[in-house]
C-alpha positions as CSV (number, residue, x, y, z in Angstrom):
1,X,31.8,-1.6,-4.8
2,X,29.7,-4.8,-4.9
3,X,26.0,-4.4,-5.7
4,X,23.7,-6.5,-3.6
5,X,20.4,-8.0,-4.6
6,X,18.3,-5.2,-3.1
7,X,20.3,-2.5,-4.9
8,X,20.0,-4.4,-8.2
9,X,16.3,-4.9,-7.7
10,X,15.8,-1.1,-6.9
11,X,18.0,-0.1,-9.8
12,X,16.1,-2.3,-12.2
13,X,12.8,-1.0,-10.7
14,X,13.9,2.6,-11.2
15,X,14.7,1.9,-14.9
16,X,11.2,0.4,-15.3
17,X,9.6,3.4,-13.6
18,X,11.6,5.9,-15.8
19,X,10.8,4.0,-19.0
20,X,7.1,4.2,-18.3
21,X,4.9,6.7,-20.0
22,X,1.8,6.0,-17.7
23,X,2.4,6.6,-14.0
24,X,-1.0,5.2,-13.1
25,X,-0.4,1.9,-14.8
26,X,3.1,1.7,-13.4
27,X,1.9,2.2,-9.8
28,X,-0.9,-0.4,-10.3
29,X,1.6,-2.9,-11.7
30,X,3.9,-2.3,-8.7
31,X,1.1,-2.8,-6.2
32,X,0.1,-6.0,-8.0
33,X,3.6,-7.4,-8.2
34,X,4.3,-6.5,-4.6
35,X,1.3,-8.6,-3.5
36,X,2.4,-11.5,-5.8
37,X,5.9,-11.3,-4.4
38,X,4.6,-12.4,-1.0
39,X,2.2,-15.1,-2.3
40,X,-0.9,-13.0,-2.3
41,X,-3.2,-11.9,-5.0
42,X,-4.7,-9.0,-3.0
43,X,-2.9,-5.7,-2.5
44,X,-3.6,-2.0,-1.9
45,X,-2.0,1.4,-2.1
46,X,-3.6,4.1,0.1
47,X,-2.4,7.7,-0.3
48,X,-2.3,10.3,2.5
49,X,-4.8,13.1,2.6
50,X,-2.8,15.5,4.8
51,X,-5.8,17.8,5.3
52,X,-7.8,15.1,7.0
53,X,-5.0,12.9,8.4
54,X,-6.4,10.0,6.7
55,X,-5.4,7.4,4.0
56,X,-7.6,7.2,0.9
57,X,-7.8,4.2,-1.4
58,X,-5.7,4.7,-4.6
59,X,-5.1,1.3,-6.0
60,X,-6.9,-1.9,-5.1
61,X,-5.8,-5.2,-6.5
62,X,-8.3,-8.1,-6.1
63,X,-9.7,-6.8,-2.8
64,X,-13.4,-7.4,-2.5
65,X,-15.4,-4.1,-2.7
66,X,-17.2,-5.1,0.6
67,X,-13.9,-5.0,2.4
68,X,-12.7,-1.8,0.8
69,X,-15.9,0.0,1.5
70,X,-15.9,-1.4,5.0
71,X,-12.5,0.1,5.6
72,X,-13.3,3.4,3.9
73,X,-10.8,6.2,4.5
74,X,-8.4,5.1,7.1
75,X,-7.4,7.6,9.9
76,X,-3.7,7.7,10.6
77,X,-2.9,5.3,13.4
78,X,-6.0,3.1,12.8
79,X,-6.1,-0.3,11.1
80,X,-2.9,-1.8,9.7
81,X,-2.3,0.8,6.9
82,X,-3.0,3.8,9.2
83,X,-0.6,2.4,11.9
84,X,2.2,1.8,9.3
85,X,1.8,5.3,7.9
86,X,1.7,7.1,11.3
87,X,4.6,5.2,12.7
88,X,6.6,5.1,9.4
89,X,7.3,1.4,10.0
90,X,5.9,-1.9,8.8
91,X,2.8,-3.2,10.6
92,X,1.1,-6.6,10.4
93,X,-2.2,-8.0,11.7
94,X,-2.1,-11.8,11.8
95,X,-5.9,-12.1,12.3
96,X,-8.1,-9.2,11.3
97,X,-11.2,-11.1,12.4
98,X,-10.0,-11.0,16.0
99,X,-7.9,-7.8,16.1
100,X,-8.9,-4.8,18.3
101,X,-7.1,-2.6,15.8
102,X,-10.2,-3.0,13.6
103,X,-13.7,-1.9,14.5
104,X,-16.4,-4.5,14.7
105,X,-17.9,-3.2,11.4
106,X,-14.6,-3.7,9.6
107,X,-13.9,-7.1,11.2
108,X,-17.4,-8.2,9.9
109,X,-16.7,-6.9,6.5
110,X,-13.4,-8.7,6.4
111,X,-15.1,-12.0,7.4
112,X,-17.8,-11.6,4.7
113,X,-15.0,-10.8,2.2
114,X,-12.7,-13.6,3.4
115,X,-9.9,-11.2,4.1
116,X,-8.2,-12.6,7.2
117,X,-4.7,-11.0,7.5
118,X,-2.7,-8.1,6.2
119,X,0.6,-6.3,6.5
120,X,1.5,-2.8,5.4
121,X,4.6,-0.7,4.9
122,X,4.7,3.1,4.7
123,X,5.3,4.7,1.4
124,X,8.1,7.2,2.1
125,X,9.7,9.8,-0.2
126,X,13.4,10.3,-0.4
127,X,13.1,12.9,2.4
128,X,11.3,10.4,4.7
129,X,7.9,12.1,4.2
130,X,5.0,9.5,4.3
131,X,2.7,9.7,1.3
132,X,0.8,6.5,1.9
133,X,0.8,2.9,2.7
134,X,1.3,-0.3,0.6
135,X,-0.3,-3.5,1.8
136,X,-0.9,-7.1,1.0
137,X,-3.9,-9.1,2.3
138,X,-4.5,-12.8,2.8
139,X,-7.4,-15.1,3.1
140,X,-5.7,-17.1,6.0
141,X,-3.9,-15.9,9.1
142,X,-0.5,-14.8,8.2
143,X,2.7,-13.3,9.6
144,X,5.2,-11.8,7.1
145,X,8.8,-12.7,7.2
146,X,11.5,-10.0,7.5
147,X,12.4,-10.8,3.9
148,X,8.8,-10.1,2.8
149,X,8.7,-6.9,4.8
150,X,12.0,-5.8,3.1
151,X,10.6,-6.7,-0.4
152,X,7.5,-4.5,0.4
153,X,9.7,-1.7,1.5
154,X,11.5,-1.8,-1.8
155,X,8.3,-1.8,-3.7
156,X,7.0,1.2,-1.5
157,X,10.3,3.0,-2.5
158,X,9.6,2.4,-6.1
159,X,6.1,3.6,-5.8
160,X,7.3,6.8,-4.0
161,X,9.9,7.3,-6.8
162,X,7.1,6.9,-9.4
163,X,4.7,9.3,-7.7
164,X,6.9,12.1,-6.5
165,X,9.2,13.4,-9.2
166,X,6.7,15.0,-11.6
167,X,3.9,17.5,-11.6
168,X,1.7,14.9,-13.3
169,X,2.3,12.5,-10.3
170,X,1.6,15.2,-7.8
171,X,-1.7,16.0,-9.6
172,X,-2.6,12.4,-9.6
173,X,-2.1,12.1,-5.8
174,X,-4.0,15.3,-5.2
175,X,-6.9,14.2,-7.5
176,X,-7.3,10.9,-5.8
177,X,-7.1,12.5,-2.3
178,X,-9.6,15.2,-3.3
179,X,-12.0,12.6,-4.8
180,X,-11.8,13.9,-8.3
181,X,-10.1,10.8,-9.7
182,X,-11.4,7.3,-9.1
183,X,-9.0,4.8,-7.4
184,X,-7.6,2.3,-9.9
185,X,-8.7,-1.3,-9.5
């Protein structure tokens, strides 16, 4: 059986996750590298609060606080991350500043923070349960390629793999969602 590049990438990523003793740092690193892999320096991981049907910020990488606070908790189906999580499929917004998917308040926060575009993929467990959304953001209008979406899906799979196998990880997710742990930056 021939191993393709995606299988090799995922296999190496799983080895990295398994070798890590710090789940929080590992997930932060995966979010950062996912953004860098598509030429951005801004990325985010939002985790699903099932009780409130909303995504809560878990890891923010170089996203201006003004934008993050403007977005707040994201109801499923709203904004780019909420749409990706609800539909369990990638979603992109080429121009946040002019998108009806974002409220006027969030569009204004994005303008002030110079965040212009984003795309998100759902973070799905092995049994296809959505636990969150992984996104990258851009200061210019942007449309991701299929290759970039596929790369992000692989990073999202690694994040799900990192977060779901252990009680420590489940406690980490529950703590962030409950507001007892601060999101990593």
